[in-house]
C-alpha positions in Angstrom: 173.9 -113.9 -46.3 170.7 -115.6 -47.0 169.8 -116.3 -43.6 170.4 -112.6 -42.6 168.0 -111.5 -45.3 165.3 -114.0 -44.2 165.7 -112.8 -40.6 165.4 -109.2 -41.7 162.2 -109.9 -43.5 160.6 -111.9 -40.8 161.7 -109.4 -38.0 160.2 -106.5 -40.2 156.8 -108.2 -40.7 156.6 -109.3 -37.1 157.3 -105.7 -35.7 155.7 -103.5 -38.3 152.1 -103.4 -39.2 152.1 -102.4 -42.8 150.5 -103.1 -46.1 152.4 -105.6 -48.3 153.6 -103.2 -51.2 154.4 -100.5 -48.7 156.4 -102.9 -46.6 158.3 -104.2 -49.7 159.0 -100.8 -51.1 160.5 -99.7 -47.5 162.7 -102.7 -47.3 164.1 -102.2 -50.7 164.8 -98.4 -50.2 165.9 -98.6 -46.7 168.2 -101.6 -47.5 168.3 -105.0 -46.1 170.7 -103.8 -43.2 168.1 -101.3 -41.9 166.4 -101.9 -38.5 162.6 -102.4 -38.3 162.3 -98.8 -36.9 164.4 -97.4 -39.9 162.1 -99.4 -42.3 158.9 -98.1 -40.6 160.3 -94.5 -40.9 161.0 -95.1 -44.6 157.5 -96.3 -45.0 156.2 -93.0 -43.6 158.5 -91.0 -45.9 157.6 -93.0 -49.1 154.0 -92.5 -48.3 154.3 -88.7 -48.1 156.4 -88.7 -51.4 153.5 -90.6 -53.3 151.2 -88.0 -52.2 153.3 -85.4 -53.9 154.0 -87.4 -56.9 150.2 -87.9 -57.5 149.8 -84.1 -57.8 152.2 -83.6 -60.7 154.1 -86.6 -61.4 154.5 -88.4 -64.7 152.0 -91.3 -64.7 154.1 -93.5 -66.9 157.2 -93.2 -64.9 155.2 -94.0 -61.8 153.6 -97.1 -63.4 157.1 -98.3 -64.5 158.6 -97.8 -61.0 155.8 -99.5 -59.5 156.0 -102.5 -61.8 159.5 -103.0 -61.0 159.0 -102.7 -57.4 156.3 -105.3 -57.6 158.7 -107.7 -59.3 161.3 -107.3 -56.7 158.5 -107.8 -54.1 157.2 -111.1 -55.6 160.8 -112.3 -55.8 161.3 -111.3 -52.1 158.4 -113.0 -50.4 157.5 -116.0 -52.8 159.8 -118.4 -51.1 158.7 -117.2 -47.7 155.1 -117.9 -48.6 156.1 -121.4 -50.3 157.9 -122.4 -47.1 154.8 -121.5 -44.9 156.8 -118.8 -42.9 154.5 -115.9 -43.8 150.7 -115.8 -44.3 149.0 -113.3 -46.7 145.7 -111.7 -45.5 143.3 -109.5 -47.7 141.8 -106.7 -45.7 139.9 -103.6 -46.7 143.1 -101.6 -47.4 144.8 -104.4 -49.4 147.0 -107.3 -48.5 148.9 -107.7 -45.4 151.4 -110.2 -43.9 151.8 -111.9 -40.8 154.1 -114.5 -39.4 152.9 -118.1 -39.2 153.6 -120.3 -36.1 156.5 -121.9 -38.3 157.7 -118.6 -39.3 158.0 -117.4 -35.6 159.9 -120.6 -34.9 162.1 -119.9 -37.9 162.8 -116.4 -36.7 163.9 -117.4 -33.3 166.2 -120.3 -34.7 167.8 -117.6 -37.1 168.2 -115.2 -34.2 169.8 -118.1 -31.9 172.1 -119.0 -34.8 173.1 -115.2 -35.3 173.9 -114.9 -31.7 176.2 -117.7 -31.7 178.1 -116.3 -34.8 181.2 -114.4 -33.7 181.6 -111.2 -35.7 185.1 -110.1 -37.1 187.3 -108.4 -34.4 189.0 -105.9 -36.6 187.2 -102.7 -35.7 188.3 -99.1 -36.4 191.2 -98.1 -34.1 191.0 -94.5 -32.7 193.0 -93.1 -29.8 191.0 -91.3 -27.2 191.8 -88.5 -24.6 190.5 -90.5 -21.6 191.5 -93.8 -20.2 188.9 -96.7 -20.8 188.5 -99.4 -18.5 186.8 -102.8 -19.7 186.0 -105.6 -17.2 183.9 -108.7 -17.9 182.9 -112.0 -16.2 181.9 -114.3 -19.1 181.4 -118.1 -17.9 183.6 -121.0 -19.1 180.5 -122.5 -21.2 180.7 -119.3 -23.2 184.5 -119.3 -23.6 184.4 -118.8 -27.4 182.6 -115.4 -26.8 185.2 -114.6 -24.0 188.2 -115.3 -26.3 186.5 -113.3 -29.2 186.2 -110.4 -26.8 190.0 -110.5 -25.7 190.9 -110.7 -29.3 188.8 -107.6 -30.1 190.1 -105.6 -27.2 193.6 -106.4 -28.3 192.9 -105.0 -31.7 191.5 -101.8 -30.2 194.9 -101.4 -28.5 193.7 -102.0 -25.1 196.3 -103.8 -22.8 195.4 -106.5 -20.3 196.0 -105.9 -16.7 194.1 -109.0 -15.6 192.5 -111.6 -17.6 189.3 -110.0 -17.3 190.4 -106.4 -16.9 191.7 -104.3 -19.9 192.8 -100.7 -20.1 193.6 -98.1 -22.7 193.1 -94.6 -24.2 190.9 -95.5 -27.1 187.5 -94.7 -28.3 185.1 -97.6 -28.2 183.4 -97.9 -31.7 179.7 -98.2 -32.0 180.0 -101.3 -34.0 181.6 -103.0 -31.1 179.1 -102.0 -28.6 176.4 -103.3 -31.3 178.1 -106.6 -31.5 178.3 -107.0 -27.7 174.5 -106.6 -27.8 174.1 -108.9 -30.6 176.2 -111.7 -28.8 174.2 -111.1 -25.6 177.1 -110.0 -23.5 175.7 -106.6 -22.4 175.0 -108.0 -19.1 178.5 -109.5 -18.7 180.6 -106.6 -19.5 181.4 -103.2 -17.9 183.1 -100.3 -19.8 184.0 -97.1 -17.8 185.4 -93.8 -18.9 187.8 -92.1 -16.4 187.3 -88.4 -16.1 189.9 -85.8 -15.5 189.1 -85.7 -11.8 189.3 -89.5 -11.6 185.6 -90.0 -11.7 184.2 -92.9 -13.6 181.4 -92.8 -16.1 179.8 -95.8 -17.2 179.7 -96.3 -21.0 177.7 -99.6 -20.7 
């Protein structure tokens, strides 16, 4: 989605101190779904690769690749600049971007909107060897998220023992936990794994 891409670029600029070209190249290589930490790691790897290429690489190939990346870069950031969401600065080592006040507000608005969106509930089902207990306390004002959670738990083959307590021998997918964090429900849900001796291990 267009808003997701805008949010990814704004998040990356806000969280990573990097040159304009390095930043663009890392986003393109790491992928738009990558986290800022992953993009920063990609920047580091690309920097090392460029150092190796300069020793024995093909200059024409490097020029062509650079031209293609720059074109993608201009397409990526031109609208953000026109909309006043990012500012370009020229420093000793080249051009850098920062978020403007408007960009910061846009970033927060996109984050808030994304937190209200309810992800799909069809996660990968996998039977587990240990009993999982999911308990939650989600207020009425967030009933949409509460119903989303119940639907997701049902699709994961957990069974309801109370409206807010569910059980099942399943493996909880990482994507489900990521979505709980995205929806800011992490403090309202507890997930336990029952051990062989009846001990409880906190999953989240």
